[in-house]
N, CA, C and O atoms as a Tinker XYZ file with bonds, in Angstrom:
   304  protein
     1  N     -9.662000  -11.300000   -8.350000    73     2
     2  CA    -8.690000  -10.721000   -7.462000    64     1     3
     3  C     -7.416000  -11.553000   -7.559000    63     2     4     5
     4  O     -7.461000  -12.782000   -7.518000    81     3
     5  N     -6.290000  -10.878000   -7.688000    73     3     6
     6  CA    -5.015000  -11.592000   -7.714000    64     5     7
     7  C     -4.352000  -11.494000   -6.349000    63     6     8     9
     8  O     -4.661000  -10.606000   -5.554000    81     7
     9  N     -3.444000  -12.412000   -6.092000    73     7    10
    10  CA    -2.707000  -12.400000   -4.828000    64     9    11
    11  C     -1.484000  -11.508000   -4.968000    63    10    12    13
    12  O     -0.775000  -11.570000   -5.972000    81    11
    13  N     -1.239000  -10.686000   -3.972000    73    11    14
    14  CA    -0.112000   -9.771000   -3.987000    64    13    15
    15  C      0.543000   -9.777000   -2.624000    63    14    16    17
    16  O     -0.141000   -9.835000   -1.602000    81    15
    17  N      1.859000   -9.717000   -2.600000    73    15    18
    18  CA     2.592000   -9.593000   -1.341000    64    17    19
    19  C      3.017000   -8.142000   -1.157000    63    18    20    21
    20  O      3.408000   -7.474000   -2.115000    81    19
    21  N      2.939000   -7.661000    0.076000    73    19    22
    22  CA     3.356000   -6.299000    0.377000    64    21    23
    23  C      4.054000   -6.286000    1.727000    63    22    24    25
    24  O      3.678000   -7.018000    2.643000    81    23
    25  N      5.058000   -5.458000    1.837000    73    23    26
    26  CA     5.757000   -5.271000    3.106000    64    25    27
    27  C      5.707000   -3.798000    3.470000    63    26    28    29
    28  O      5.794000   -2.923000    2.608000    81    27
    29  N      5.566000   -3.544000    4.751000    73    27    30
    30  CA     5.540000   -2.156000    5.224000    64    29    31
    31  C      6.097000   -2.147000    6.635000    63    30    32    33
    32  O      5.668000   -2.933000    7.480000    81    31
    33  N      7.040000   -1.271000    6.893000    73    31    34
    34  CA     7.589000   -1.110000    8.239000    64    33    35
    35  C      6.734000   -0.066000    8.955000    63    34    36    37
    36  O      6.791000    1.121000    8.635000    81    35
    37  N      5.936000   -0.522000    9.934000    73    35    38
    38  CA     5.028000    0.373000   10.634000    64    37    39
    39  C      5.750000    1.508000   11.339000    63    38    40    41
    40  O      6.833000    1.323000   11.896000    81    39
    41  N      5.140000    2.677000   11.306000    73    39    42
    42  CA     5.688000    3.851000   11.977000    64    41    43
    43  C      4.590000    4.501000   12.815000    63    42    44    45
    44  O      3.403000    4.335000   12.536000    81    43
    45  N      4.994000    5.233000   13.829000    73    43    46
    46  CA     4.024000    5.875000   14.725000    64    45    47
    47  C      3.119000    6.843000   13.980000    63    46    48    49
    48  O      2.007000    7.113000   14.434000    81    47
    49  N      3.563000    7.365000   12.859000    73    47    50
    50  CA     2.765000    8.341000   12.109000    64    49    51
    51  C      1.759000    7.682000   11.158000    63    50    52    53
    52  O      0.979000    8.384000   10.515000    81    51
    53  N      1.764000    6.357000   11.059000    73    51    54
    54  CA     0.795000    5.663000   10.198000    64    53    55
    55  C     -0.628000    5.919000   10.675000    63    54    56    57
    56  O     -0.873000    6.091000   11.869000    81    55
    57  N     -1.552000    5.941000    9.738000    73    55    58
    58  CA    -2.970000    6.042000   10.063000    64    57    59
    59  C     -3.700000    4.886000    9.381000    63    58    60    61
    60  O     -3.168000    4.255000    8.468000    81    59
    61  N     -4.906000    4.624000    9.830000    73    59    62
    62  CA    -5.675000    3.491000    9.339000    64    61    63
    63  C     -7.067000    3.967000    8.958000    63    62    64    65
    64  O     -7.644000    4.849000    9.595000    81    63
    65  N     -7.586000    3.363000    7.906000    73    63    66
    66  CA    -8.916000    3.756000    7.452000    64    65    67
    67  C     -9.574000    2.528000    6.836000    63    66    68    69
    68  O     -8.891000    1.640000    6.324000    81    67
    69  N    -10.868000    2.482000    6.886000    73    67    70
    70  CA   -11.594000    1.390000    6.244000    64    69    71
    71  C    -12.901000    1.912000    5.680000    63    70    72    73
    72  O    -13.464000    2.893000    6.166000    81    71
    73  N    -13.365000    1.243000    4.659000    73    71    74
    74  CA   -14.688000    1.559000    4.137000    64    73    75
    75  C    -15.269000    0.329000    3.462000    63    74    76    77
    76  O    -14.547000   -0.579000    3.050000    81    75
    77  N    -16.574000    0.324000    3.361000    73    75    78
    78  CA   -17.290000   -0.782000    2.744000    64    77    79
    79  C    -18.044000   -0.235000    1.538000    63    78    80    81
    80  O    -18.799000    0.731000    1.646000    81    79
    81  N    -17.828000   -0.863000    0.398000    73    79    82
    82  CA   -18.545000   -0.476000   -0.819000    64    81    83
    83  C    -19.691000   -1.451000   -0.998000    63    82    84    85
    84  O    -19.467000   -2.583000   -1.426000    81    83
    85  N    -20.865000   -1.063000   -0.695000    73    83    86
    86  CA   -22.089000   -1.873000   -0.683000    64    85    87
    87  C    -21.822000   -3.219000   -0.027000    63    86    88    89
    88  O    -21.066000   -3.267000    0.943000    81    87
    89  N    -22.395000   -4.299000   -0.502000    73    87    90
    90  CA   -22.216000   -5.599000    0.157000    64    89    91
    91  C    -21.203000   -6.469000   -0.577000    63    90    92    93
    92  O    -21.163000   -7.682000   -0.370000    81    91
    93  N    -20.379000   -5.857000   -1.438000    73    91    94
    94  CA   -19.473000   -6.682000   -2.232000    64    93    95
    95  C    -18.093000   -6.848000   -1.620000    63    94    96    97
    96  O    -17.541000   -7.947000   -1.660000    81    95
    97  N    -17.524000   -5.807000   -1.061000    73    95    98
    98  CA   -16.205000   -5.952000   -0.455000    64    97    99
    99  C    -15.928000   -4.808000    0.523000    63    98   100   101
   100  O    -16.605000   -3.780000    0.522000    81    99
   101  N    -14.913000   -5.025000    1.352000    73    99   102
   102  CA   -14.458000   -3.989000    2.278000    64   101   103
   103  C    -12.991000   -3.701000    1.993000    63   102   104   105
   104  O    -12.260000   -4.576000    1.527000    81   103
   105  N    -12.567000   -2.491000    2.270000    73   103   106
   106  CA   -11.194000   -2.082000    2.026000    64   105   107
   107  C    -10.609000   -1.564000    3.332000    63   106   108   109
   108  O    -11.241000   -0.779000    4.039000    81   107
   109  N     -9.397000   -2.010000    3.643000    73   107   110
   110  CA    -8.671000   -1.513000    4.808000    64   109   111
   111  C     -7.381000   -0.889000    4.287000    63   110   112   113
   112  O     -6.662000   -1.508000    3.502000    81   111
   113  N     -7.084000    0.336000    4.722000    73   111   114
   114  CA    -5.885000    1.033000    4.255000    64   113   115
   115  C     -4.977000    1.384000    5.425000    63   114   116   117
   116  O     -5.441000    1.781000    6.493000    81   115
   117  N     -3.687000    1.232000    5.207000    73   115   118
   118  CA    -2.667000    1.748000    6.107000    64   117   119
   119  C     -1.979000    2.860000    5.330000    63   118   120   121
   120  O     -1.461000    2.638000    4.236000    81   119
   121  N     -1.980000    4.053000    5.901000    73   119   122
   122  CA    -1.394000    5.202000    5.213000    64   121   123
   123  C     -0.159000    5.690000    5.950000    63   122   124   125
   124  O     -0.101000    5.658000    7.179000    81   123
   125  N      0.829000    6.142000    5.186000    73   123   126
   126  CA     2.023000    6.742000    5.767000    64   125   127
   127  C      1.673000    8.076000    6.414000    63   126   128   129
   128  O      0.569000    8.592000    6.235000    81   127
   129  N      2.608000    8.622000    7.155000    73   127   130
   130  CA     2.388000    9.903000    7.817000    64   129   131
   131  C      1.999000   11.009000    6.862000    63   130   132   133
   132  O      1.302000   11.947000    7.249000    81   131
   133  N      2.442000   10.911000    5.610000    73   131   134
   134  CA     2.086000   11.938000    4.625000    64   133   135
   135  C      0.781000   11.601000    3.893000    63   134   136   137
   136  O      0.457000   12.222000    2.881000    81   135
   137  N      0.043000   10.625000    4.402000    73   135   138
   138  CA    -1.270000   10.161000    3.938000    64   137   139
   139  C     -1.249000    9.410000    2.608000    63   138   140   141
   140  O     -2.310000    9.153000    2.038000    81   139
   141  N     -0.057000    9.049000    2.095000    73   139   142
   142  CA    -0.036000    8.187000    0.915000    64   141   143
   143  C     -0.306000    6.753000    1.360000    63   142   144   145
   144  O      0.038000    6.372000    2.478000    81   143
   145  N     -0.918000    5.965000    0.491000    73   143   146
   146  CA    -1.239000    4.587000    0.833000    64   145   147
   147  C      0.030000    3.740000    0.899000    63   146   148   149
   148  O      0.779000    3.646000   -0.072000    81   147
   149  N      0.255000    3.134000    2.048000    73   147   150
   150  CA     1.353000    2.187000    2.185000    64   149   151
   151  C      0.866000    0.806000    1.794000    63   150   152   153
   152  O      1.533000    0.094000    1.044000    81   151
   153  N     -0.294000    0.429000    2.300000    73   151   154
   154  CA    -0.904000   -0.866000    1.992000    64   153   155
   155  C     -2.409000   -0.666000    1.890000    63   154   156   157
   156  O     -3.007000    0.019000    2.720000    81   155
   157  N     -3.015000   -1.258000    0.882000    73   155   158
   158  CA    -4.465000   -1.289000    0.764000    64   157   159
   159  C     -4.874000   -2.751000    0.662000    63   158   160   161
   160  O     -4.378000   -3.479000   -0.197000    81   159
   161  N     -5.767000   -3.178000    1.527000    73   159   162
   162  CA    -6.238000   -4.564000    1.535000    64   161   163
   163  C     -7.670000   -4.581000    1.018000    63   162   164   165
   164  O     -8.571000   -4.012000    1.634000    81   163
   165  N     -7.867000   -5.238000   -0.114000    73   163   166
   166  CA    -9.206000   -5.463000   -0.652000    64   165   167
   167  C     -9.612000   -6.866000   -0.225000    63   166   168   169
   168  O     -8.897000   -7.829000   -0.502000    81   167
   169  N    -10.729000   -6.988000    0.431000    73   167   170
   170  CA   -11.170000   -8.294000    0.914000    64   169   171
   171  C    -11.795000   -9.090000   -0.227000    63   170   172   173
   172  O    -12.127000   -8.527000   -1.271000    81   171
   173  N    -11.954000  -10.392000   -0.032000    73   171   174
   174  CA   -12.588000  -11.214000   -1.058000    64   173   175
   175  C    -13.986000  -10.706000   -1.391000    63   174   176   177
   176  O    -14.635000  -10.063000   -0.566000    81   175
   177  N    -14.439000  -10.996000   -2.593000    73   175   178
   178  CA   -15.729000  -10.546000   -3.084000    64   177   179
   179  C    -16.862000  -11.281000   -2.378000    63   178   180   181
   180  O    -16.817000  -12.502000   -2.226000    81   179
   181  N    -17.859000  -10.550000   -1.955000    73   179   182
   182  CA   -19.028000  -11.134000   -1.304000    64   181   183
   183  C    -19.051000  -10.805000    0.173000    63   182   184   185
   184  O    -18.014000  -10.793000    0.836000    81   183
   185  N    -20.236000  -10.541000    0.678000    73   183   186
   186  CA   -20.413000  -10.110000    2.066000    64   185   187
   187  C    -19.801000  -11.088000    3.058000    63   186   188   189
   188  O    -19.017000  -10.679000    3.914000    81   187
   189  N    -20.139000  -12.370000    2.963000    73   187   190
   190  CA   -19.638000  -13.338000    3.935000    64   189   191
   191  C    -18.150000  -13.602000    3.783000    63   190   192   193
   192  O    -17.447000  -13.778000    4.778000    81   191
   193  N    -17.664000  -13.631000    2.552000    73   191   194
   194  CA   -16.223000  -13.823000    2.343000    64   193   195
   195  C    -15.434000  -12.651000    2.925000    63   194   196   197
   196  O    -14.400000  -12.845000    3.565000    81   195
   197  N    -15.927000  -11.439000    2.700000    73   195   198
   198  CA   -15.236000  -10.253000    3.206000    64   197   199
   199  C    -15.183000  -10.255000    4.726000    63   198   200   201
   200  O    -14.135000   -9.985000    5.312000    81   199
   201  N    -16.312000  -10.559000    5.369000    73   199   202
   202  CA   -16.337000  -10.527000    6.830000    64   201   203
   203  C    -15.494000  -11.664000    7.414000    63   202   204   205
   204  O    -14.839000  -11.474000    8.439000    81   203
   205  N    -15.500000  -12.829000    6.787000    73   203   206
   206  CA   -14.650000  -13.933000    7.259000    64   205   207
   207  C    -13.176000  -13.557000    7.172000    63   206   208   209
   208  O    -12.408000  -13.822000    8.097000    81   207
   209  N    -12.784000  -12.944000    6.069000    73   207   210
   210  CA   -11.397000  -12.518000    5.877000    64   209   211
   211  C    -10.991000  -11.520000    6.957000    63   210   212   213
   212  O     -9.932000  -11.654000    7.569000    81   211
   213  N    -11.846000  -10.514000    7.190000    73   211   214
   214  CA   -11.522000   -9.490000    8.184000    64   213   215
   215  C    -11.494000  -10.064000    9.597000    63   214   216   217
   216  O    -10.692000   -9.620000   10.418000    81   215
   217  N    -12.349000  -11.040000    9.901000    73   215   218
   218  CA   -12.308000  -11.685000   11.215000    64   217   219
   219  C    -10.995000  -12.428000   11.410000    63   218   220   221
   220  O    -10.405000  -12.371000   12.489000    81   219
   221  N    -10.531000  -13.127000   10.375000    73   219   222
   222  CA    -9.251000  -13.831000   10.486000    64   221   223
   223  C     -8.105000  -12.839000   10.632000    63   222   224   225
   224  O     -7.167000  -13.073000   11.394000    81   223
   225  N     -8.182000  -11.732000    9.901000    73   223   226
   226  CA    -7.167000  -10.681000   10.000000    64   225   227
   227  C     -7.150000  -10.098000   11.413000    63   226   228   229
   228  O     -6.085000   -9.905000   12.000000    81   227
   229  N     -8.337000   -9.821000   11.952000    73   227   230
   230  CA    -8.453000   -9.307000   13.327000    64   229   231
   231  C     -7.876000  -10.301000   14.321000    63   230   232   233
   232  O     -7.182000   -9.905000   15.257000    81   231
   233  N     -8.152000  -11.589000   14.131000    73   231   234
   234  CA    -7.627000  -12.619000   15.028000    64   233   235
   235  C     -6.108000  -12.632000   15.039000    63   234   236   237
   236  O     -5.495000  -12.787000   16.096000    81   235
   237  N     -5.496000  -12.470000   13.873000    73   235   238
   238  CA    -4.028000  -12.444000   13.794000    64   237   239
   239  C     -3.472000  -11.218000   14.513000    63   238   240   241
   240  O     -2.460000  -11.304000   15.208000    81   239
   241  N     -4.135000  -10.083000   14.344000    73   239   242
   242  CA    -3.687000   -8.855000   15.019000    64   241   243
   243  C     -3.846000   -8.989000   16.533000    63   242   244   245
   244  O     -2.939000   -8.626000   17.283000    81   243
   245  N     -4.988000   -9.506000   16.991000    73   243   246
   246  CA    -5.212000   -9.680000   18.428000    64   245   247
   247  C     -4.202000  -10.650000   19.031000    63   246   248   249
   248  O     -3.746000  -10.450000   20.156000    81   247
   249  N     -3.852000  -11.689000   18.297000    73   247   250
   250  CA    -2.859000  -12.646000   18.777000    64   249   251
   251  C     -1.493000  -11.980000   18.940000    63   250   252   253
   252  O     -0.801000  -12.214000   19.931000    81   251
   253  N     -1.108000  -11.156000   17.975000    73   251   254
   254  CA     0.165000  -10.439000   18.067000    64   253   255
   255  C      0.159000   -9.481000   19.254000    63   254   256   257
   256  O      1.157000   -9.375000   19.966000    81   255
   257  N     -0.948000   -8.786000   19.474000    73   255   258
   258  CA    -1.061000   -7.864000   20.604000    64   257   259
   259  C     -0.942000   -8.621000   21.923000    63   258   260   261
   260  O     -0.215000   -8.194000   22.820000    81   259
   261  N     -1.650000   -9.738000   22.044000    73   259   262
   262  CA    -1.586000  -10.541000   23.275000    64   261   263
   263  C     -0.164000  -10.999000   23.564000    63   262   264   265
   264  O      0.282000  -10.961000   24.711000    81   263
   265  N      0.547000  -11.429000   22.533000    73   263   266
   266  CA     1.932000  -11.886000   22.720000    64   265   267
   267  C      2.820000  -10.732000   23.169000    63   266   268   269
   268  O      3.655000  -10.906000   24.058000    81   267
   269  N      2.653000   -9.564000   22.570000    73   267   270
   270  CA     3.466000   -8.405000   22.959000    64   269   271
   271  C      3.165000   -7.975000   24.393000    63   270   272   273
   272  O      4.076000   -7.586000   25.122000    81   271
   273  N      1.917000   -8.040000   24.800000    73   271   274
   274  CA     1.548000   -7.714000   26.185000    64   273   275
   275  C      2.192000   -8.737000   27.140000    63   274   276   277
   276  O      2.707000   -8.374000   28.197000    81   275
   277  N      2.153000  -10.013000   26.751000    73   275   278
   278  CA     2.796000  -11.042000   27.580000    64   277   279
   279  C      4.294000  -10.798000   27.722000    63   278   280   281
   280  O      4.900000  -11.174000   28.726000    81   279
   281  N      4.890000  -10.163000   26.708000    73   279   282
   282  CA     6.317000   -9.855000   26.733000    64   281   283
   283  C      6.622000   -8.572000   27.501000    63   282   284   285
   284  O      7.787000   -8.223000   27.689000    81   283
   285  N      5.577000   -7.869000   27.946000    73   283   286
   286  CA     5.789000   -6.683000   28.763000    64   285   287
   287  C      5.273000   -5.382000   28.207000    63   286   288   289
   288  O      5.459000   -4.339000   28.833000    81   287
   289  N      4.629000   -5.399000   27.053000    73   287   290
   290  CA     4.073000   -4.157000   26.507000    64   289   291
   291  C      2.944000   -3.651000   27.407000    63   290   292   293
   292  O      2.268000   -4.438000   28.070000    81   291
   293  N      2.755000   -2.372000   27.423000    73   291   294
   294  CA     1.714000   -1.762000   28.255000    64   293   295
   295  C      0.345000   -2.077000   27.648000    63   294   296   297
   296  O      0.138000   -1.930000   26.444000    81   295
   297  N     -0.581000   -2.510000   28.501000    73   295   298
   298  CA    -1.942000   -2.760000   28.021000    64   297   299
   299  C     -2.672000   -1.434000   27.865000    63   298   300   301
   300  O     -2.335000   -0.452000   28.526000    81   299
   301  N     -3.662000   -1.407000   27.001000    73   299   302
   302  CA    -4.458000   -0.193000   26.807000    64   301   303
   303  C     -5.210000    0.152000   28.038000    63   302   304
   304  O     -5.936000    1.146000   28.061000    81   303
């Protein structure tokens, strides 16, 4: 797996999808409103590496959400 940088300006019409291909890796996709792939994240190879990566990714997202709520965003 090579390292790649990607930028995407999130829009309300974005959708999200994920799937797991056996125990080797998981894929998370962010799709534009027209369903084309904006970003596809392939996790590291191996069950434990993939889950560790996704947990760290989830932690970063949860941290951003908590900060935005502290700034006044509406909680779910």
